[in-house]
C-alpha positions in Angstrom: -12.3 12.8 25.6 -11.5 11.0 22.3 -8.4 8.8 22.7 -7.1 8.0 19.2 -3.4 7.8 19.7 -3.0 4.5 21.6 -2.7 1.2 19.7 -5.3 -1.6 19.7 -3.2 -3.6 22.0 -2.9 -3.4 25.8 0.7 -2.3 25.4 2.6 0.9 25.4 2.3 3.0 22.3 5.3 2.8 20.0 7.4 5.8 19.0 6.7 5.6 15.3 4.8 8.5 13.8 2.0 7.8 11.4 3.3 6.8 8.0 6.9 6.3 9.3 9.0 4.4 6.8 10.2 1.9 9.4 8.5 -1.5 9.1 5.8 -1.9 11.7 5.6 -5.1 13.7 3.0 -6.5 16.1 3.7 -6.3 19.9 4.2 -9.6 21.8 0.8 -9.1 23.5 -0.9 -10.1 20.2 -0.5 -13.9 20.4 -2.5 -15.1 17.4 -0.2 -16.8 14.9 3.0 -15.9 16.8 4.3 -19.4 16.3 3.5 -19.6 12.6 6.6 -20.4 10.5 6.4 -19.1 7.0 7.5 -21.4 4.1 10.2 -20.4 1.7 11.0 -21.6 -1.8 13.7 -20.6 -4.3 11.7 -21.7 -7.3 8.0 -21.8 -6.5 5.3 -22.0 -3.9 1.8 -23.4 -3.3 -0.5 -22.4 -0.5 -3.9 -23.8 0.2 -6.3 -24.7 3.0 -5.1 -28.3 3.3 -1.6 -29.7 3.5 -2.3 -32.8 1.4 -3.6 -30.7 -1.4 -0.7 -28.3 -1.1 1.7 -31.3 -1.4 -0.1 -32.3 -4.6 0.5 -28.9 -6.1 4.2 -28.8 -5.1 4.8 -32.3 -6.6 3.4 -31.0 -9.9 5.8 -28.0 -9.9 8.7 -30.3 -9.0 7.9 -32.4 -12.0 8.1 -29.4 -14.3 4.5 -28.3 -14.3 3.5 -24.7 -14.3 1.4 -22.6 -11.9 -1.9 -23.4 -13.6 -1.1 -27.2 -13.7 -0.3 -27.0 -9.9 -3.4 -24.9 -9.1 -5.8 -27.3 -10.9 -4.2 -30.4 -9.4 -4.5 -28.7 -6.0 -8.1 -27.7 -6.5 -9.1 -31.2 -7.5 -7.3 -32.6 -4.4 -9.2 -30.1 -2.2 -12.4 -31.5 -3.5 -11.4 -34.7 -1.8 -9.5 -33.6 1.3 -11.4 -30.4 2.1 -15.0 -31.1 1.0 -16.4 -28.4 3.3 -15.2 -25.9 0.7 -13.1 -27.5 -1.9 -15.5 -28.7 -4.5 -16.7 -30.0 -7.8 -20.2 -29.1 -6.9 -19.7 -25.4 -6.8 -17.8 -22.7 -8.8 -15.3 -20.0 -8.6 -12.9 -17.4 -10.1 -9.3 -17.6 -11.3 -6.7 -15.0 -12.0 -3.6 -15.8 -14.0 -0.6 -13.6 -14.6 1.9 -15.1 -17.0 5.6 -14.6 -17.0 5.3 -12.3 -20.0 3.0 -10.0 -18.1 -0.3 -11.0 -19.8 -3.3 -11.7 -17.5 -6.5 -13.5 -17.7 -9.6 -13.9 -15.5 -11.8 -17.0 -15.6 -15.4 -16.9 -14.4 -16.7 -20.4 -13.6 -19.3 -19.2 -11.1 -22.5 -21.2 -10.7 -25.6 -20.1 -12.6 -29.3 -20.1 -11.8 -31.2 -23.0 -13.4 -33.6 -22.2 -16.2 -36.6 -22.9 -13.9 -35.5 -20.4 -11.3 -37.8 -17.5 -10.7 -37.4 -14.1 -9.2 -39.8 -14.8 -6.3 -38.9 -18.5 -5.7 -37.6 -17.9 -2.2 -39.9 -15.0 -1.4 -43.2 -16.8 -1.7 -45.0 -17.5 1.6 -45.1 -21.2 0.7 -41.3 -21.4 0.3 -39.7 -23.9 2.7 -37.8 -22.5 5.6 -34.1 -22.1 4.7 -35.0 -23.0 1.1 -32.1 -20.9 -0.2 -29.5 -22.5 2.0 -30.4 -26.0 3.1 -32.5 -27.6 0.3 -32.2 -28.9 -3.2 -33.6 -25.5 -4.4 -30.4 -23.8 -3.1 -28.1 -25.3 -5.7 -26.9 -23.4 -8.8 -25.6 -25.2 -11.8 -22.0 -26.1 -10.8 -19.1 -24.6 -12.8 -15.9 -26.0 -11.1 -15.2 -28.9 -13.4 -15.8 -26.8 -16.5 -13.6 -24.0 -15.1 -10.7 -26.0 -13.9 -10.5 -28.0 -17.2 -10.9 -24.8 -19.3 -7.9 -23.2 -17.4 -5.8 -26.4 -17.9 -6.7 -26.5 -21.7 -5.7 -22.9 -22.2 -2.6 -22.5 -20.0 -1.6 -25.9 -18.7 1.2 -28.2 -19.8 0.0 -31.5 -18.4 -3.0 -33.7 -19.3 -6.2 -33.7 -17.3 -5.4 -37.3 -16.3 -2.1 -36.1 -14.8 -3.8 -33.2 -13.1 -6.6 -35.3 -11.5 -4.7 -38.5 -10.7 -3.5 -37.4 -7.3 -7.1 -36.5 -6.3 -8.3 -39.9 -7.5 -5.7 -41.6 -5.4 -6.7 -39.6 -2.3 -10.3 -40.4 -2.8 -9.7 -44.1 -3.5 -7.0 -44.9 -0.9 -8.2 -42.4 1.7 -6.5 -40.0 4.1 -6.2 -39.9 7.9 -9.0 -38.0 9.7 -7.6 -35.1 11.7 -9.3 -32.8 14.2 -9.9 -30.0 11.6 -11.7 -32.4 9.2 -13.7 -34.1 12.0 -14.7 -30.8 13.7 -15.8 -29.3 10.4 -18.3 -32.2 9.9 -19.4 -32.0 13.5 -20.1 -28.3 13.1 -22.4 -28.9 10.1 -24.2 -32.0 11.4 -27.6 -30.4 10.9 -26.8 -29.5 7.3 -25.4 -32.9 6.3 -27.7 -35.2 8.3 -30.9 -34.9 6.3 -29.2 -35.8 3.0 -27.5 -38.8 1.4 -24.0 -37.7 2.5 -24.9 -38.6 6.1 -24.0 -42.3 5.5 -20.4 -41.4 4.6 -19.8 -38.3 6.7 -21.9 -39.2 9.8 -21.6 -43.0 10.1 -23.7 -44.1 13.0 -24.7 -40.5 13.4 -21.2 -39.3 14.3 -18.3 -37.9 12.3 -15.5 -40.3 11.4 -13.2 -41.1 14.3 -9.8 -39.3 14.7 -7.1 -41.3 13.1 -9.5 -43.3 10.9 -8.9 -43.6 7.1 -11.5 -41.7 5.2 -12.2 -43.2 1.8 -14.6 -41.9 -0.9 -15.2 -44.6 -3.5 -18.0 -42.8 -5.3 -16.0 -39.6 -5.6 -13.0 -41.6 -6.9 -15.2 -43.0 -9.7 -16.5 -39.6 -10.5 -13.0 -38.1 -10.8 -12.0 -41.1 -13.0 -14.8 -40.3 -15.4 -13.8 -36.7 -15.5 -10.2 -37.6 -16.1 -11.2 -39.9 -18.9 -13.9 -38.0 -20.7 -13.4 -34.4 -19.6 -16.3 -31.9 -19.0 -18.7 -34.1 -21.0 -18.8 -36.7 -18.3 -20.0 -34.1 -15.8 -22.3 -32.0 -17.9 -23.7 -34.5 -20.3 -22.8 -38.0 -19.2 -23.2 -40.3 -16.2 -22.4 -37.7 -13.6 -25.0 -35.3 -15.0 -27.5 -38.1 -14.8 -26.8 -38.6 -11.1 -27.1 -34.8 -10.4 -30.5 -34.7 -12.2 -31.7 -37.8 -10.3 -30.7 -36.1 -7.0 -32.6 -33.0 -8.0 -35.7 -35.0 -8.8 -35.5 -36.8 -5.4 -35.4 -33.5 -3.5 -37.4 -31.2 -5.6 -34.5 -29.2 -7.0 -34.4 -27.3 -10.3 -31.2 -28.3 -12.1 -32.0 -30.3 -15.3 -30.0 -32.1 -17.9 -30.5 -29.1 -20.2 -29.1 -26.7 -17.5 -26.0 -28.8 -17.2 -25.4 -29.2 -20.9 -25.8 -25.5 -21.4 -23.2 -24.5 -18.8 -20.3 -22.4 -20.2 -17.4 -20.7 -18.5 -16.6 -17.1 -19.4 -13.1 -15.5 -19.9 -13.1 -11.9 -18.7 -10.7 -9.0 -18.6 -9.2 -8.5 -15.1 -9.7 -5.2 -13.4 -6.8 -3.0 -12.4 -6.1 -0.2 -10.1 -3.1 1.3 -8.4 -2.3 1.7 -4.7 0.6 3.9 -3.7 2.4 3.1 -6.9 1.6 -0.7 -6.8 -0.7 -2.4 -9.3 -3.6 -4.3 -8.0 -5.2 -6.9 -10.3 -8.6 -8.3 -9.4 -11.5 -10.3 -10.6 -14.2 -8.3 -12.5 -18.0 -8.7 -12.0 -19.9 -10.9 -11.4 -17.3 -11.1 -8.6 -17.9 -8.0 -6.5 -14.8 -8.8 -4.5 -12.3 -7.3 -7.0 -14.4 -4.1 -7.3 -14.8 -3.7 -3.5 -11.1 -4.4 -2.8 -10.1 -1.8 -5.4 -12.6 0.7 -4.1 -11.5 0.2 -0.5 -7.8 0.7 -1.4 -8.6 3.7 -3.6 -10.5 5.5 -0.8 -7.6 4.7 1.7 -5.1 6.0 -0.8 -6.6 9.5 -0.4 -5.4 9.5 3.2 -1.6 9.8 2.9 -0.1 8.7 5.1 -2.4 6.3 6.9 -2.5 6.6 10.7 -0.3 4.3 12.6 -1.5 0.7 12.6 -3.6 -0.1 15.6 -4.8 3.4 16.4 -8.5 4.1 16.7 -8.3 6.5 13.7 -6.6 3.8 11.7 -9.5 1.4 12.4 -12.0 4.2 11.7 -10.6 4.8 8.2 -10.5 1.1 7.4 -14.1 0.7 8.5 -15.3 3.9 6.7 -13.6 2.8 3.5 -15.1 -0.7 3.7 -18.6 0.8 4.4 -18.6 2.9 1.3 -17.1 0.2 -0.9 -19.8 -2.2 0.3 -22.6 0.3 -0.5 -21.5 0.2 -4.1 -20.9 -3.6 -4.0 -24.4 -4.3 -2.6 -26.4 -2.0 -4.8 -24.6 -1.8 -8.2 -22.7 -5.0 -8.9 -24.4 -8.0 -10.6 -24.0 -10.3 -13.5 -22.5 -8.1 -16.3 -24.1 -10.3 -18.9 -27.5 -9.5 -17.5 -27.3 -5.8 -16.7 -24.9 -2.9 -17.0 -22.4 -2.7 -14.1 -20.5 0.6 -13.8 -17.2 -1.1 -13.1 -14.8 1.6 -14.4 -16.6 4.3 -12.4 -16.6 2.2 -9.2 -12.9 1.6 -9.3 -11.9 5.1 -10.5 -9.8 7.4 -8.5 -12.3 10.2 -9.0 -15.1 8.1 -7.5 -12.8 7.2 -4.5 -12.0 10.9 -3.9 -15.6 11.7 -3.8 -16.4 8.9 -1.4 -13.4 9.8 0.8 -14.7 13.4 1.1 -17.8 12.0 2.9 -15.6 10.5 5.7 -15.4 12.6 8.8 -11.9 11.8 10.3 -13.3 11.9 13.8 -16.8 10.5 13.5 -18.5 7.4 12.2 -21.3 7.8 9.7 -24.4 5.7 9.7 -25.0 3.6 6.6 -28.0 5.8 5.8 -25.9 8.9 6.1 -23.0 7.5 4.1 -25.3 6.4 1.3 -27.0 9.8 1.1 -23.6 11.6 1.1 -22.0 9.2 -1.5 -24.8 9.2 -4.1 -24.6 11.7 -6.9 -27.6 14.3 -7.7 -19.7 -18.2 2.4 -17.8 -21.2 2.2 -14.8 -20.7 0.2 -11.2 -22.0 -0.3 -8.3 -20.3 -1.9 -5.1 -21.4 -3.7 -2.1 -19.3 -4.5 0.7 -20.6 -6.7 3.9 -19.3 -8.2 6.2 -21.4 -10.5 9.8 -21.2 -11.5 8.9 -19.7 -14.9 7.4 -16.6 -13.5 3.7 -17.5 -13.7 1.3 -17.0 -10.8 -2.3 -18.1 -10.1 -4.8 -16.8 -7.6 -7.8 -19.2 -7.5 -10.9 -19.1 -5.3 -13.6 -21.7 -5.3 -16.7 -22.1 -3.2 -19.9 -23.9 -2.4 -21.0 -20.9 -0.4 -21.8 -22.2 3.2 -19.6 -24.9 4.8 -20.7 -28.1 3.0 -22.8 -26.0 0.7 -26.5 -26.9 0.8 -25.7 -30.2 2.5 -27.3 -31.9 -0.6 -25.1 -34.9 -1.6 -25.2 -36.4 -5.1 -25.9 -40.1 -4.4 -23.5 -42.3 -6.4 -21.3 -39.4 -7.4 -19.8 -38.6 -4.0 -19.9 -34.8 -3.7 -21.9 -32.0 -2.1 -23.8 -29.3 -4.1 -23.6 -25.6 -3.4 -26.2 -23.3 -1.9 -25.2 -20.3 -4.1 -28.8 -19.4 -4.9 -28.7 -17.6 -1.5 -26.2 -15.2 -3.0 -28.9 -13.7 -5.2 -31.2 -11.0 -3.9 -34.2 -13.3 -3.2 -35.8 -10.3 -1.6 -34.2 -7.0 -2.8 -33.5 -5.0 0.3 -33.5 -8.0 2.6 -30.3 -9.5 4.2 -28.9 -12.8 3.1 -27.0 -15.4 5.1 -23.8 -13.4 4.7 -25.3 -10.1 5.9 -25.4 -8.6 2.4 -28.3 -6.4 1.5 -28.6 -7.1 -2.1 -30.3 -5.0 -4.7 -32.1 -5.3 -8.1 -28.9 -5.8 -10.0 -28.6 -9.2 -8.3 -32.2 -10.4 -8.5 -32.8 -14.0 -9.5 -33.2 -14.7 -13.2 -32.8 -18.0 -15.3 -29.2 -18.6 -16.3 -27.9 -15.6 -14.4 -24.7 -15.6 -12.4 -25.1 -14.5 -8.7 -22.8 -11.8 -7.3 -19.9 -13.0 -5.2 -17.5 -11.6 -2.7 -14.6 -13.8 -3.9 -11.5 -11.7 -4.4 -8.5 -13.5 -5.9 -5.9 -10.8 -6.2 -2.4 -10.2 -7.6 -0.3 -7.2 -6.5 2.7 -6.0 -8.5 5.4 -3.8 -7.0 6.5 -0.4 -8.4 8.7 -2.1 -11.0 5.9 -4.4 -12.2 7.1 -7.6 -10.6 4.7 -9.8 -8.7 4.7 -8.9 -5.0 1.7 -10.7 -3.6 -0.7 -13.4 -4.7 -3.6 -13.7 -2.2 -7.3 -14.5 -1.6 -9.5 -15.6 1.3 -12.5 -17.4 2.4 -15.2 -15.9 4.6 -18.1 -14.5 2.5 -18.1 -10.7 2.5 -15.2 -10.8 5.1 -13.0 -11.9 2.1 -13.0 -8.3 0.9 -12.1 -6.8 4.3 -9.3 -9.3 5.0 -7.7 -9.1 1.5 -7.6 -5.3 1.6 -6.2 -5.2 5.1 -3.3 -7.7 4.3 -2.4 -5.5 1.3 -2.5 -2.3 3.4 -0.4 -4.0 6.1 2.3 -5.0 3.6 2.4 -1.8 1.6 1.6 1.0 4.1 2.9 -0.6 7.3 5.7 -2.6 5.7 4.9 -5.6 7.8 6.4 -9.0 7.2 3.9 -11.3 5.5 3.5 -13.3 8.7 2.6 -10.2 10.7 0.4 -8.8 7.9 -1.6 -12.1 7.9 -1.9 -12.4 11.7 -2.6 -8.8 12.5 -6.1 -8.1 14.0 -8.8 -7.0 11.5 -11.9 -5.0 11.4 -14.9 -5.4 9.2 -17.9 -3.2 8.2 -20.4 -4.7 5.8 -23.1 -2.1 6.0 -25.7 -4.5 7.5 -25.8 -4.7 10.5 -24.6 -1.1 10.7 -21.7 -2.1 13.0 -17.9 -2.3 13.3 -16.9 -5.9 13.8 -13.5 -6.4 15.4 -11.3 -9.3 16.7 -10.9 -8.7 20.4 -7.6 -10.3 21.3 -5.6 -7.7 23.2 -7.4 -4.6 22.0 -6.8 -1.8 24.4 -10.0 -0.6 26.2 -9.0 3.0 25.5 -9.2 2.3 21.7 -12.6 0.5 22.1 -13.8 3.5 24.0 -12.6 5.9 21.3 -14.3 4.0 18.6 -17.5 4.0 20.6 -17.2 7.8 21.1 -16.8 8.1 17.4 -20.3 6.7 17.0 -19.6 3.1 16.1 -21.8 0.2 17.3 -19.1 -2.3 18.2 -19.4 -6.0 17.7 -16.6 -8.2 18.9 -16.1 -11.4 16.9 -17.2 -14.4 19.0 -16.1 -17.9 18.4 -19.6 -19.3 18.8 -21.1 -17.1 16.1 -18.6 -15.5 13.8 -15.1 -16.8 14.6 -12.9 -14.8 12.3 -12.6 -11.9 9.8 -11.4 -13.7 6.8 -9.1 -16.7 6.3 -6.4 -15.5 4.0 -4.0 -17.6 1.8 -1.0 -15.6 0.5 2.4 -15.9 -1.1 4.9 -13.1 -1.5 8.0 -12.5 -3.5 11.2 -12.6 -1.4 14.2 -11.6 -3.5 14.5 -14.3 -6.2 12.2 -16.7 -4.3 8.9 -16.9 -2.6 7.4 -16.9 0.9 4.1 -18.5 1.8 1.9 -18.0 4.8 -1.6 -19.3 5.7 -3.9 -17.5 8.0 -3.5 -18.6 11.6 -7.3 -18.3 12.0 -7.7 -21.6 10.2 -5.9 -24.7 9.0 -3.8 -24.9 5.8 -0.3 -25.1 4.6 2.2 -23.4 2.3 5.1 -25.2 0.8 7.9 -24.1 -1.4 10.5 -25.9 -3.5 
């Protein structure tokens, strides 16, 4: 018999009815993040995946800088202290909401080199792991151009002031902790074949705990960028080093590719969720579209079932499944092909998708697709300042440490974002995404992304949440669930962040879940519903998203980082 009324946890069901107005909290049996202490600030807040980088951003705010100043300084610092994901060899997306209510979206995603071809990874002669572990995997980096473009448009400090803390961290070094060392150890096979091995794997091993880690080449690179701006990276000595590295390893990026790189300012997408406004990144980020679509579908179920029930998990998974169908098949570079963004985030489309959901049964992806059709590694920064400006910024080099390719003499890793294209339309990439024709490789094209920097406004139009995540397609699932936890279940930000998550990405056609203290009865119920269940395991897929979030608390701010990973939030 279907058991859908007991919560996920091996604990007694609570007396709250579905949709009850009382705030929901997690039972003590769910231990993940129970000891997390949120950070509070009366005037502002910075949250990121590294405490040193967070401190850099807070110092900028304390000296009178605004949210963009702090975000850019934090991002450059992450390129030094968090090189597995923080980067100047990758790209990203930024959302800005100014105190006057105006918004902007900055696309500084990587682009395919001019020599890239549709079949470059599909040819029989293509090297194994060519799209993830070789020089061919790198797209033209956009981070330096993007960060400096944002500073030029919205910042109040000079680029020298913004980059100086990162230069000092690279030149003087920082103490190696377990997170930093373990990250290198886990990617030994990716790093070892390339020039970065000498620095990151001295003697074949990661730096020792407690050692001071210095990056002299990266310090010089950052000094050049601080002095000469984007020209140093895209036309000057750094560009020369990138091109030399490409020639050494058979990569495609040329001097012309670098000189031609441009960022794109786009219009943010907007939807509403139960009276709240959700602002997201438009294509080529598919994250904003998929988060909006997931929320729109869930909104048709009012109220949602109680958190932790099998039916609650079923609706989350079914909404994600349908949002990912659209994400995978219809979203690409809007400058290369038409993307039906307005239709995909419309309430009408969500209602039609919701009608295909059986409240008591799972639908296979094939069945969901038929019913719905008409006729990697990443880091996030969230910032709020005392003026009322907020920034949600996600950057990435795709996999942890990107392609592993290290620019000799310049001190940074290059991305492996070419894997985010549909190298074989219909095939599955490293993130489990089945990509379609809209995302096929073409020269100069931007690859689709799951990054989802997001800003949520309350019913009165004030900023409520600023959040984003790392984790490839799991970004979408985790961001949407934190929003649902706060708005529908009225959880504290701490509980909303640490609550167990589910994930359905279409391929494999399975429901991923975080085991923890999930009650066997609920697992049995989901299996009876027709789900192929896949518990997250630490040796393969250790988490569903790693969220960074800040929330308004009265006149001030609260910051929480995901207990699934390292990071820090600091207010002032």
